[in-house]
N, C-alpha and C positions, 0 to 999 in steps of 0.2 A: 071547640070542638067540642060537634055536634051531639057526641056520644059518652056516654057516661065511663065511668073507669071500669067498671066491673064487665064490660062490653068489646074492652079493648081488646083484651086476649085472645077474642074467638077472629078478629081479623086477620087475613093470611097477604102472601104478598103483594095479591090483585089490590083487596084491601086498602089496604097501609098507602099504595099511591094515590087510590083514589079519594083515599082521607086528605091527603096532602095536597092535591088540587083541589080540595073544598076549600081547607083552607084558606088556600093565596088565593084562591076568586072571592071568598068572605071578605078578606081584609086587601082588596086589590090596593087600595090609597096606601099603606104603610107598609107594604110591601115591596111598590115602586118605586119608593122615596130609598126603602133599602137599597132593591137593586141599584138605583141610577148613583146614589152614595159611594156603595162599598162594591156590589157586583159588577159592574161596570168597566172600572178601575181595573179587578181580578181577573177579567176575561180578557179586555185589553191588552194587558201585558202578559196573558198567557200566551194570545195567538203574534203578537207582534216580537215574541222571546222566538216564535219557531222561527218566522221569519228573517231576524235576525243574527241569530244564531247559525242561519245558513248560508248567508252571507257571507259573513266572518269567515265561516270555517270552508265556507268557497273559493275564497282569497289563500290559504293558509296552502289548501288543496293543492291549487297553481304554483305557488312559491314555493312548494316541496320539492313539485314537479320539476319547474325551473331550477334550483337548485340540483338536481341530480343532472340536471346538464353542462352545468359550468364547471371548468376547473376549479377545483380546492386551493383556496389562496389568491385567487384573482382579484381584483378592485367592485368584479361585476357579482363575484360570489359570495365576497364579504359584504355588499349590500343588499341584497336578497337575504341574507342568513340574519342581516342587524334588522332588517322589514319582515322579516319570518317570527323571530323573536318578540319583537313589538305587539305582531300581530297575536299569535300566544297569549303573550300577557293582558291584551285588550278581552281576548274572548275569556279567560278564568275570571277578570274584572268583572265582567258582563253578566256572566253565571252569576258569581256570585250578590251582585246587586237583584240579579231577579229572583233569585230564593228569597232573598232578604225581602223583599216587596211582595211577592206571591204569601210568603208566612203572615207579613204584618194581617195582610187585609185577609186571607182565609180566616184568621182567628177574630179579627175583627166582625168580619160578615157572620160565624159562626156565634159569636157573642151576643152578634141582633140579634140573628134569625131565634136563636134555643130562648134568648128574651119575651122577644116577640111574642113565641106562640104561649108559653108559661102567663104570659098576661093576657092572651086570648082564653088561655084554659080560666083562669080566673074569673075573666070577666070584667077586667079593670079597663079603665080608661088607660090609653095607648096612641100618644104620638110618637112621630118620628124624634122629635127633641127630645125625648123623654127616653127614647131607646137610646141614642148618639149618647145622654149622661151616664147613664150606665154602662155601655161599652169599653169604656176606657178600663174601669175598675175590674171589669168582669178579663178582659182581655188577657190580665197579667197573671190569671189563674191559669190559662189556658195556656199560656206559654211555659210554668213550669210542666202541666201535663204532658204537653208537646215534648219538651226536653227531656223527658222519662220514657218516651216512645220511643223518642227518636236513640237513647241508649240501649233503650232493650232491641231497638231494629237494627242498632249497630253489630250489638255482641250475637246476635241471631244471623244475622248475613254473615260475619266474620266464621264464624263456626260451621255452618252450614255451607260455605264456599269452601272451607277447609277441606268436610268431609268429602265435597265433591271432587276436588283436585287430587286428593289420595287415593280415594276407591278407584277412581282414571288411572292412576299412574298403577296401583297394586294391580287391578283386575286387567290393566290392559286392553286394546281394542279387538275384542271379539264377541261373542253374544252374550253370553254370559256378564263380561263388565256393560254393555249398552242395557241388559233391563235393568241391573244393580242402578246405574247411573239414571234412566227413566223413575224407577221407584222412587229413588231422592229427590230427583228435581219433583215429583208430584206430592210428596211428601213435606216440601219443600214451600210449595205453592201452597196448598193446604195448611202448612203454618204460617206464613206472609198475611194469609187472606183473615186468620182467627187473629194473629196479635191487631190487625189492622182494625178489625170490627170492634173489638173491645174498646181501641182508643177511641174510633168515634162516638162510641157511648162513650168513654169516659169524660170526654169531652162536654156531653151534655150534663155529665154526672157533676162536674167542674164549676157547671154556670148555676146550678139548681140547689146542690146541696153545700155543706160544711168541709167539703172533704177535694183537694186535690191533689196533683202528680201522683204517686204513687198510689196512693190509698185510693183515689180516683179509678186507676187502674184495677187494683183490687175489688173494689165493689161495682166496677163494670162487668169484672169478669164472673161475679154469683149472680147478674141479674141476669147475664147474657144465658144463665143456662135454661136450658128448656127453649131457649128462641133463635140458639145459636143457627139453624137452618135457616129460617127465613130472614137473619139477618144476614147471613152472607151471601147467598140469594142478591138482596138487594142491596148490597156494597158492590157484588161481582158486575149485576148488570148496570149500573150507576157507571163503574171503572172501565165497562169494557166500552160502553157509551160513548167516552171521555175520548179514550184513545181511538174509535172509529171516528170522530170527528177531528181528531189530529192527526191520521192517517189523510181522512179524505182535505185538511187543508193543507198539510204537506203534497199530496198529490196534483188538485187542480188549482191551488194558489200558488203556493211556493214556487212549486217546479210545474206550473201550468204554460210555460212562456207562450206556445202553441193557440191557446186557447185565446189570446185577445186580453188588452185590459180593461173593456164590459166586463166578457165573463168570470175573469178572474177576480174581478171585484163582485161582482153579485154571488158569485161562491163564498167569497170571503165575508160576507155581509149577512151571507145563510148561516155560515157554520157560527158566527160571532152569537148569534141569536139562538143557535140554539145549545152552544155550551152554556151561553148564560141563564138560559130558562134551569138546563138541568143541572148548575149548580145550585141554583136557589132551591130547585125540587129535592136535591140530595141533602140541603143543609134540615129540609124540613122534613124530610124521611126519618134522616137521624134521630129527630129530636123525638118520634112520634111511636118509633123505634124503644127511645126511654121508657115512655107511658105504656105502652107496650108492655115490657118487661114488670115494670112494676104493677103493672095488672095482673099478669099472668102468676107473679110472687104473692098473689094476694095482699100488695101491702097500699094502699088505699092513701093517697096525697088529700088532706083535707083543703079546699081550698081557700077558707079563712086564712090558714096558716101562712099556704104560700105567697097569699096575696099579701099578706104581710110583710115577710121577708124579701118581696119584689119592691119594696118599696126602698126610695132613696133616703136614708136618714142619718143629718146630719150631715150630707154632703157623701155619704161614706152608703156602700154597697153592703146589704146585708146578705149573704146568701140563706138557703134553706138548710136548717140543722135536721141532721139524719134522724134525731126523735121526730120533726114533724112529717117527716115523708112515709114515718112507718108509725103513723097515728094509733092504726087501727087493721084491723084484720079481719078481710070479710070474706065470705066463703060462699060458691058456686053450688 
């Protein structure tokens, strides 16, 4: 990064995106290798999942409709029923496999990008081979942090949905009930964004510091204070863009039979490259947010100490100790 740590606290929404673009363009070779090795498969699986899920679910819907028009207990009804059961099993097994692959590739991509930017920050010699040697060790820490976030999100969604259902039942279908429901939904969305912003920052903390899991979430919560607004805006903008690409792919590629094969393929390629670039940009941005928060809280990261801790020592990844990321305080 070209900026000194003291300057990072002053950049805003647009400045972070500019800094991310600058980093990627300045280190095009290594980021291209990360993209080809990790993010291309992640992007392909994400879009292929939409196409395949639609295909399988379409067959399920057609068989369910056919089942409604057949006599119960007849040979045809039994055949359709067995086929339907098989298709539902296939659908859920495919979903489980998709989630597993996406989780693994997402965490590996996060590890690679965060480690790469940390090396750039410390002016270390950087090669894709070196990144790959560290990524599997960092990935384990990220997995523990993810599992804690998953647990928190599961509990949050359970409580939120329960409250919404109870409120809807008690208030009934009237104007006050509708207002309460809208307020609860807004509060839910705010909480949803808040938890996910903390998790994204905790992922970076898990790579660069000696804490992970719930401790990384707690550290992230403390770091994000004062910068929650810009971090939330970045998260929402990236997630909104991903949703737009997904909906565009569904409409123009998955359900675009009337457009012709060539046009559908062209739209599919465009969606693929847009999503690929967006995933890389999002990972770079969340790492910059970490350095931004450290700068905002006047916590200087000593480059030499960070460099030492990013080295592979006797085949083991040495995470940055908390005392090393807060070696000194600087005030502007």
